C-alpha positions in Angstrom: -54.0 -121.9 -74.7 -53.5 -125.7 -74.1 -53.5 -126.2 -77.9 -51.7 -123.2 -78.5 -48.2 -124.3 -75.9 -48.9 -127.9 -77.2 -48.3 -126.8 -80.9 -45.7 -124.1 -80.1 -43.4 -127.0 -78.5 -43.8 -129.1 -82.1 -42.9 -125.7 -84.1 -46.5 -124.9 -85.2 -48.3 -121.1 -83.9 -44.6 -120.4 -82.7 -45.7 -116.5 -83.2 -48.6 -116.4 -82.0 -47.1 -118.1 -78.8 -44.9 -115.2 -78.6 -48.0 -112.8 -79.0 -49.8 -114.3 -76.3 -47.3 -114.3 -73.9 -46.8 -110.5 -74.4 -50.9 -110.1 -73.8 -50.9 -112.5 -70.7 -49.2 -111.7 -67.8 -48.6 -115.1 -66.2 -48.4 -117.0 -69.3 -45.1 -119.0 -70.3 -45.0 -122.2 -73.1 -44.3 -124.3 -69.9 -46.9 -126.3 -67.6 -46.9 -123.8 -65.2 -47.2 -121.2 -67.1 -50.3 -122.6 -69.1 -52.4 -123.7 -66.1 -51.9 -119.9 -65.2 -52.4 -118.4 -67.8 -55.4 -120.2 -68.1 -57.0 -119.2 -64.8 -56.1 -115.4 -65.8 -58.0 -115.7 -68.9 -61.1 -117.7 -66.9 -61.4 -114.3 -64.6 -60.9 -111.9 -67.2 -63.6 -113.3 -69.2 -65.8 -113.7 -66.2 -65.3 -110.3 -65.1 -66.1 -108.9 -68.4 -69.2 -111.4 -69.1 -70.5 -110.1 -65.4 -70.2 -106.6 -66.2 -71.7 -107.3 -69.8 -74.4 -109.1 -67.9 -75.0 -106.7 -65.3 -75.2 -103.9 -67.8 -77.7 -105.9 -69.8 -79.9 -106.5 -67.0 -79.8 -102.7 -66.1 -80.9 -101.5 -69.4 -83.9 -104.2 -69.7 -85.7 -103.3 -66.7 
């Protein structure tokens, strides 16, 4: 997300930055938006991987 913001500010990946802004609630192409977008992505990833691990452990017992 950080690389996408930096690339978007130089004119690269502008379409990808727009799509990222549509799919993440707190992402914006500025410093605060990048930090909050990264926090949001970390929380979503943690919840998804935790659920996957929980299901995996239930199925392997």
